[in-house]
C-alpha positions, -999 to 999 in steps of 0.1 A, spaced: 0 0 0 11 35 -8 11 63 19 19 100 15 26 126 41 22 164 42 34 186 70 18 220 77 34 245 101 66 243 121 98 222 122 85 204 152 56 191 131 81 181 104 102 160 129 70 142 141 58 135 105 92 120 97 91 97 127 56 86 119 64 79 83 93 56 93 69 34 113 48 30 81 79 20 61 88 -6 88 54 -21 83 59 -25 45 41 6 32 55 24 2 61 60 9 53 83 -20 52 120 -27 21 139 -16 16 149 -52 14 113 -63 -16 90 -62 -17 72 -29 -39 49 -9 -35 69 23 -28 106 28 -17 117 62 -18 155 69 0 168 100 -20 200 106 -12 234 121 -34 257 141 -14 289 142 -32 308 115 -64 307 95 -43 302 63 -32 268 77 -69 258 81 -76 268 45 -46 250 32 -57 218 49 -91 220 32 -74 226 -1 -52 196 3 -80 173 12 -100 184 -18 -69 179 -40 -61 144 -30 -97 132 -31 -98 143 -67 -66 124 -74 -79 92 -57 -116 93 -45 -111 59 -28 -81 70 -7 -82 75 31 -74 109 44 -61 111 80 -57 143 100 -33 146 129 -15 175 146 -26 207 163 -57 215 142 -69 179 146 -65 181 184 -82 215 187 -112 210 163 -117 173 159 -155 175 151 -151 205 128 -123 188 109 -142 155 106 -170 174 89 -148 185 61 -158 164 30 -131 138 23 -117 134 58 -119 98 70 -99 98 103 -90 124 129 -65 115 156 -57 136 187 -24 144 203 -22 113 225 -25 89 196 -9 106 166 22 84 169 0 53 168 -18 61 135 -12 25 123 -33 11 151 -64 32 140 -63 25 103 -89 2 90 -87 6 52 -108 -24 43 -137 -14 64 -140 23 66 -161 38 93 -171 73 81 -157 102 101 -139 84 129 -126 106 156 -100 96 183 -96 127 204 -85 134 239 -84 160 267 -51 179 261 -43 179 299 -41 141 297 -11 144 274 17 144 299 43 122 281 72 131 259 75 113 226 108 115 209 109 124 172 134 134 145 136 138 108 159 116 87 163 110 50 143 140 37 168 168 41 205 175 47 197 188 82 178 169 108 151 183 131 153 168 166 125 174 191 139 180 226 108 196 242 71 198 237 41 218 250 41 252 267 31 266 301 29 302 288 -5 319 285 0 343 256 -34 357 248 -33 349 211 -19 314 211 -36 280 208 -4 259 212 -9 251 249 -44 239 240 -31 218 211 1 204 226 -4 206 264 19 214 292 57 218 288 76 186 289 111 175 278 130 144 267 157 128 289 191 141 280 207 106 275 179 95 252 182 128 232 220 123 229 214 87 218 191 100 191 216 126 180 244 99 178 221 78 157 215 107 133 253 113 130 259 76 123 234 81 94 255 109 79 237 139 94 260 169 96 236 194 112 210 189 139 183 216 146 170 214 181 133 219 180 104 223 204 75 245 213 94 264 239 129 249 240 144 275 264 120 260 290 137 226 285 141 208 318 134 175 336 117 178 370 120 155 399 85 145 409 93 141 446 111 174 451 93 192 423 127 207 414 142 211 380 171 186 375 184 199 342 180 229 319 186 239 283 222 249 289 229 215 304 214 199 273 235 221 251 266 210 270 259 173 263 252 179 226 284 199 223 304 168 233 290 145 206 318 132 184 315 138 146 284 161 150 296 191 131 268 217 135 240 223 160 213 250 154 187 263 179 154 266 161 138 293 182 141 306 218 121 330 238 140 362 247 133 359 284 149 325 284 179 334 263 203 343 291 239 354 290 251 319 298 235 305 266 247 333 244 283 330 258 282 292 253 272 296 217 300 321 213 326 297 225 312 265 209 327 251 177 294 231 171 266 255 179 263 279 150 259 317 153 222 319 145 194 328 168 157 330 160 141 351 188 103 358 188 94 394 194 58 397 183 56 435 189 80 464 195 53 482 215 53 475 252 16 482 253 9 454 229 34 431 245 15 435 278 -18 428 260 -3 397 245 9 386 280 45 381 267 71 376 295 94 405 285 93 441 273 112 457 244 142 468 265 150 432 275 147 421 238 170 448 227 196 439 254 196 402 242 202 413 206 230 437 216 247 411 237 247 386 208 261 412 184 288 423 209 301 388 211 292 376 175 291 405 151 283 382 121 256 363 140 223 359 121 192 370 142 157 362 130 126 377 145 89 367 146 64 396 146 26 398 146 9 428 130 -27 439 136 -31 426 171 -64 439 186 -58 474 199 -27 480 179 -29 517 169 -9 534 142 15 547 169 19 511 183 28 499 148 53 528 144 69 518 177 73 483 163 87 495 130 111 519 145 122 494 171 130 468 144 146 493 120 171 504 147 179 469 158 207 449 143 187 419 131 189 399 99 153 390 88 117 389 99 89 363 99 58 384 97 23 371 107 -10 389 104 -31 384 136 -61 361 132 -87 353 158 -84 318 172 -112 301 193 -107 297 230 -80 324 232 -82 355 253 -75 379 225 -105 365 206 -127 384 231 -108 417 226 -131 443 211 -107 465 191 -102 443 160 -84 457 130 -96 455 94 -79 431 71 -67 459 48 -48 476 76 -32 443 86 -21 437 50 -6 471 47 14 467 79 25 433 70 38 445 36 57 473 54 75 449 77 82 424 49 99 452 30 119 460 61 128 423 64 142 424 28 162 455 36 176 439 68 185 408 50 204 427 22 223 447 49 233 414 67 243 397 34 264 427 23 282 427 57 292 391 50 306 397 15 342 386 10 342 367 42 349 329 43 321 308 60 315 271 63 287 260 40 266 228 44 256 219 8 225 201 -1 220 172 -25 198 184 -54 210 197 -87 191 229 -96 198 236 -132 236 233 -127 237 248 -92 240 234 -58 225 252 -28 233 253 9 235 274 41 264 290 58 267 285 96 251 319 101 221 310 79 229 327 46 214 309 16 242 303 -10 248 286 -43 277 273 -63 283 255 -96 271 220 -92 296 194 -82 290 159 -68 320 164 -45 300 191 -26 269 171 -18 261 169 19 295 183 28 306 213 49 330 233 28 347 267 35 335 291 9 341 328 1 309 348 -3 313 369 -35 281 382 -49 244 386 -40 220 376 -68 186 393 -74 168 364 -57 188 370 -25 209 339 -28 247 345 -25 271 331 -50 301 315 -33 335 302 -44 348 271 -27 382 276 -10 407 248 -10 439 265 2 427 294 23 434 304 59 400 303 77 387 337 82 355 328 101 339 357 121 317 347 149 
C-alpha cells in the first residue's frame, strides 16, 4: 500500500511527521510524494493561522480528486483543537488527537472504513514526551527536545493543542543525535514549542534537575556532530550563559531565532508576553557584541487587537534600529478559546495587510544589509543534495542561503566558501576555498 505525508506548520511538526512515516515504512508501506496518487494521505495539521486551516481543506480536496477511494487522515494541532469540525470536512476519514498521533497504524482500517472516525483526547491528559526526529528527507535533521508550553500568551492556541511543557531525557536525546550522526547527518536543529524551557523535573522534590544549557553542553560533546542549530528561543529564556556558550562553541552555529511579536510595550502586555522591548534589545545587543556576524531572525505579529498606528510605528522603529537579519511576519487572526479573541478593538484586514507589507519590505532591507556585511568573508557551508539547473545550494553557519556551480563532491559536505556576490533572488554566490586560511567571524 502507498502512503503519502504532508506537514503544515513548524519544524516540530516536520520532525514528528518524519518519525511517523518511518513506522509505516517498517510495516511495509510504500512512501510516495504527496503529489502522487496514494492509498492513504496523512496530513499533519497546524493551528497557528487561518491560512493553515484553509490550506488543509485545499489539500483534502486535491487528494480526493486524485484518488476518491483514498483514506485521508488528519493529525496534529488543528486535529486536536477541532476534531469535530475537521471531521465534517468532506473527504476526511480519520481524525487523531495528540495522545494517539504516533499510533496512526493502530487506528487505520482501510478495508472497512467507518465514516468520520474521531479519536480525540483532553489535552491535559497528554503528559508524556514522545521523541521524534527527521531523517532522510533533508540535509539537516530536526530533533525534538521539548514539547508543549506553560505560557499563556493571549493569542496562542499551542498550549491547547500540545499541552503542558515537557522534555526528553538528556541521555535519550543524545542517543538519538548519535544515531543521526551515524546516518550521515552533519547538522541537527534542536526543536520544540518552547525549548528554552527545557528541563526535567524530579516529581518528589518538584525541582528542575536539568535545563537547556545543560542539554547544550551534552550535545556539544557528541563526536562527529559538526553543527547544531537552535530553532527558536524566547528572549526571556535566552540568558547570558546560553549566548556565551554559543559564542565559544565550535558546534553551535551563530544563528538565533528570537520571537518578538511586537515592539510596542503596550501590545506586549496585552499579549501577556514575558518581557518588554528593553529586554529584547539587550539580548540582541549582547549577541552582536560577542558575535558581530551572527544571524538573528525575528517573529512579529501585525494587527493585534488594539494596535494603533502609533503602536505599529513603535514596532517598525524598534526593528529598524535593531541589528537583526530577517523577519517572519504574521497577520493576527482570531483563534477560538484564546483571550485575544474576546478583545473588542479588532483591525480591518486591509490595515493588517498594509502593515504586513511594510514589515516584509523592512525584512528584505535587513537581509540585504546582513548579506552585504558578510561579503568577501569565508564561511563554512553545508551543501544540499539536489542539482538545480547546474547549481547546488546550501546554508552558511550563520544562515545565509548560498549557491555554487554543481559538483557531486560538494553534496552533503561542509566546505569553507568565500561569499562573493548577491543575486537578485537574494541567494549568495560562493567560491569554494581549497587553500585558504580560515577567516571565520563569529
